[in-house]
N, C-alpha and C positions, 0 to 999 in steps of 0.2 A: 811221696819221695821217689827221686829218679837217680840213679848211679850212672855215672858216664867216666870214659877214659879218653885221654889223647895225648899225643907225642910231640914236644917241643921241637921244632924243626932246627932250632939253633943249638941246643944242647944234647938233643937225643934223650932227655929224661921223660920218663912215664908220669903222666899226671892223673890223679882220679877226682872227680868232684861229684858232689850230690846237689840236687835241687830240691828245697823245701817249700811246699805251698800251705799256707794255713790262714784261717780267717781271723782278723781282730776285730772285735767289736767296737764300734765308734758310736758314741751317744751324743745325739743332736737335740737340743731342747729348742722346741718351736712355741713361745709364749708359755701357756702352762701345760702343753701336751708334750709327749716324747716319742720321737720316732727312732728306731733302731736300725742302722744301716751297717753293711759289712764291706770292707775293703779288703783286697787281696794283696798280700804281700809276699813278694818272691825274694828271698835270702839265697844267696850262693855262697857256699863255702869250700875252701881249698883242701884237699887231703894231702897225703904224703907226696913226696917229689920235690915240691917247691914251697918256700915260705911266703910266698907272694898270693895275693887274691883278689877278687873284685866283686862289687854289688851292683844290683840294679832294682828298679821298682816298676811296676805296671802303671801306666799312664791312666789317670781318671778324667773322663771327660764329663763337662757339665750339660743341663738340659733345660731347654725353653719351654717344656710342657706346661699346660695350664695349671694354676695352682690357687689355693684359697688365699685372698688377699685380706679380708677382714670380715667381722660381723658387727652390725650396729643394730640397735633397738629404738622404737619410738620413744620409749620411756625406760629408764634403767631402775627407776623406782616404782614399784607395781603394787598395788593394795592386794592383799589376800583375796582370792575368790574372784579375781579380774583377770585381764589379759592385755598384751601388747604386741604390736606387729613388730617383726625383726627382719633384718635382710642379710644374706649372706652375699658377699661380692668376691668375683675372681679377678686375678690379675689380666685375664684376657678373655675374648669371647669363648663361650663354650663350644666344644667341638660338635660335628654332626652327631645327631641323636641326643644331644644334650649332655649336661654334666650332673650325675647324681651325687650330691653332697651329703654325707652322713652326719646326722645331728645327734649330740649327746647332751644330758643333763646331770650335773654332779648331785643333784637332789631333786629327782622327778617327783616326789611327793610334794615339794614345795613350789617347784616350777618345772613342768613338763613340756617337751617338745616333739614334734613328729619324728620318726625314725630317719627320716631324710627329706631333702628339697631338692627338685630337680631344677637346674638352670637351663633354659631353653637354649637350643643350639643359636649361635650367634648372640646370644645375650651375655651380660657380665653381672648379672645380679638376679637373685630369687628371694621371695618372702616366703616367711613362715609366722606361725603364732607361738608365742609363749603364754601358757596358762598357768595361773597360779592355783594353789591349793590353801588350805587353813594351816595358818602358822600360829604358835603361841608367842613368838617374839620375832623380830625382824631378823631375816635369814638372808645370807648372801649365796646366790647359786651361779656356778660357771656353766655357761652354754658354750659348747665348742662346735665346730664345723670342721670336717676333714674331707679331704679330696685329693687323690693322686700323691699320697704320701706327704701331704702339707696339712697343716692344722693352725686355725685361728679361734680365738674365742672371745667372750665378752661376760662379764659379771653383773648380774642384776640383783637387786635388793627387793625381796618380799617383804612387805610391810604388814606387820600384824595389826589388828583393831587397837584403836587407841582406848585405854581404860585408867582409872586411877589405881595407885598401888593395891588398894583392897579389893580391886576387880569389878568396882561399880561402873557400868557403862555411862557414856555421855548422854544426857537428855536436855531437851529444850522445851520451855513453854512461852507462849506468846500471850501478851496482854494488850488489847482485848483479843479474845480468841475468834471474834468475828466482828464485822462492823457494817452499818448501812449507811451510806453517805450519798448526797446529790452529787451530780457531776461537778468536778474541779474542786470539791470541798476536800479537807484535809483531815487526817487522823495521826495521831501520835501512837506508833507502836513500841513496845519494849519486850526484851527477850531475856529471860533468866536461864542460865547454863548451869546444870549441875554435873557432877562427876569429873570435872576437869578444872585446873587452876587458871587454864586460859578460857575465860569467859566471854570472849569477842565472838560476834557473829557477822555474817555479811547477808545484807538485805537485797532481795530482788522481788519482781513482780511481774505478772502477766499483763498488766495494763497499768496504765497511768505512770506514776514515778515515785521512787522511795530513795531518800538519801541514807548516808551511812548511819545517821542517828536514829534511823527508824520512822521518820517523818514521812507518811505517805500521801501523795495527792492523787485524787481520783481522776480518771480520764474524762473527756467531754464525750458523752453518750446521747443517742437519740432514742434508745430503749434501756429498759432495765437488764444490767449487765452483771455477771459475777466474775470479778478478778481475784486472783490469789497472790497473797504475799507470803514469801518465804523467808525464814531465818536460818541460815546455814553456819553450823559450828566451823571456826577456824581452826579448832584443835583437831577435829576429826570431820572432814568434809562430807562424809557419808551420813552424818546425823543431821536432818533438816525437819523442822517444823514449819506448819502452813497455817494460815488464817485466811478465810474466805471473806471478801469484802462484796456487799451487793450496792452496785452504783445505779441511781435512777436519774433520769434527765429532770433538770430545774423546769419546774411548770412555768409555762409562759404566761405571764399576768394578762388578763383579758384586756382587749383594747378600750381606751377609755372613751367615753361618750357623755353627752349632755345630760344634766338631771332631767328626770321625768316625773310626771305626776300620776302615770300609769302604775298601779300596784298589783296588776294582775295582766296575765296574756297566756297565749298559747303558743309553743313551739313545735319543732319536727318530732320531739320524742315525749314531750310532757307539758302538762299546762300548769300553771303555778298562781299562788296568791302571796303577796308580802304582808306580813303582820308584825306589830309590836306586841311582843308575847310578855306578859307579867309574870315574872318569874318568882321563886320563893324569897328572894331577896327583896321584894316589893319594888322591883326596878323594871322597866320595860327593855327587852332586847329584841335584836333583829331575828326574825324566824321566817320561814317560807313553808307554805303548804304545797305539796305537790300531789295531782291528781290526773286521772286518764294518763298515767305513765305508759309507754309502750314496752318498758322493762325496766330492769334495775341497773342503774348506772352510778358511778361516783359522781357526787356533786359538791363542788368546792365553793365556799363563800370566801371573796376577797373583799375586805372591808378597808374603807378610807376615812381619813379626817378632812379631805378637802372635796368640794364639789365637782362633779365631772369624773370622780373616781380617779383623781390624780394623787400623786405622792403616797405610794402605797403604804398602808399603815400596819396592816397585819393579816397573815395567812396562816395562822395557828389552826384554823379549821380544815385542817388537811385530812379529812378522814375519808381515806381511798376505798372505802368498802362500798359495793354497789347498795343503793337505796332505790325503793320505789315510792308509791303513794304514801301520804302521811305529812305530819307537821313535824319539820326538822330543823336542827341546829340553831340553837340559840347563842348567837354571838355575844359573848359575855364582856364586852367592852362597849357600853352605851355610846360612849363619846365618838365612837367611830361609827357616824350615822350613815355613811354612803357605801352602799354595798352592790356588788355584782356577783351574781350566782351563775356558775358554769358547770354544764353536764358534759363529761368526758366518756370516751366509748368504753375504757378500762383503764386500770392503774398502770399499766405497762406501756402502751402506746401512746396515751394520754392525748387522743385527738378530740378536739371540741366538736360537739354535736349541737349544742344550743347554749345560749346564754341570755341572762336578762340585760336590759338596759341597766344604767347606773341609778340605782333606787335611792332616793332622798326619804330615809326611814323616819325622819322628824314629823313628817305628814301621814305615814302609812297608818292604816286602821288597826285599832287595839283588840288584842285577843286575851280575854281575861278568863 
């Protein structure tokens, strides 16, 4: 407070006046944050001498200083225990030395942020990470950014794990739990979801194709391959069940050839003799004796109803375990009298090492 006197030149009256300076708080709300500013108001009151007076106020000039324009996030719905990238944006490029923007969270246990993020000089934005904790129910959290007496914010929702009202977690079972298929063959998978009224799943696979009904088609492979089928809960995508599928190449039928009257021969890896073997059913079946074998290899018998080993009739003798010397494989369909035997290097690569001609077993020697 300041007291002053002056004399009116026209009337000769003496006037006294006092000047009062005091601060009036003005509340400015920016989004959900509050900044307190103070404006100085000057009031001039007239004293005795004359009944007239005057008032004036100090001028307030605006500022073009850099300020916070907004906050955005890659996702405003974040699962508990996960994280999301967020960005603070300024209204203008950060000054020399950068702009250090203070960050706060209304609930740090649910969603935490670093204490600050620095927007590099000449840039208008800076990134930071929102990291969520464990919550028992969906929780809204306000993330704010403050710089140069300006504030902006964004609300994120931290999503609690989905459970039933009784607290039972969601689970998935797949049927079949695993499968073995030839290349490009199909298998129908089904998924059973418990713990949720929403029993729908999304199907995916690391190889081949699977449609939304769970029908899987194996890829075309040149060697034995394991692919994985996934069933993901649509109620809670964090719940996933898998089923492995072993896919093997389709065996290449041996090339057809003319019938031969030869019922024995020697090849690169073994010698062989063809016999009609009298089995316990009193019927003769196609058999092969292996000797002088250089090792144990899978030997597959391909049987046909037609001369020349055309019109493939049966390949059920696909016992892919390595075998050596001995009398092996009695084909139990005597009407398929034409057979070609093939030696493979192994059950994975399935490279042909040797094979017999198309044998007409109707004239092969009998083994009783």
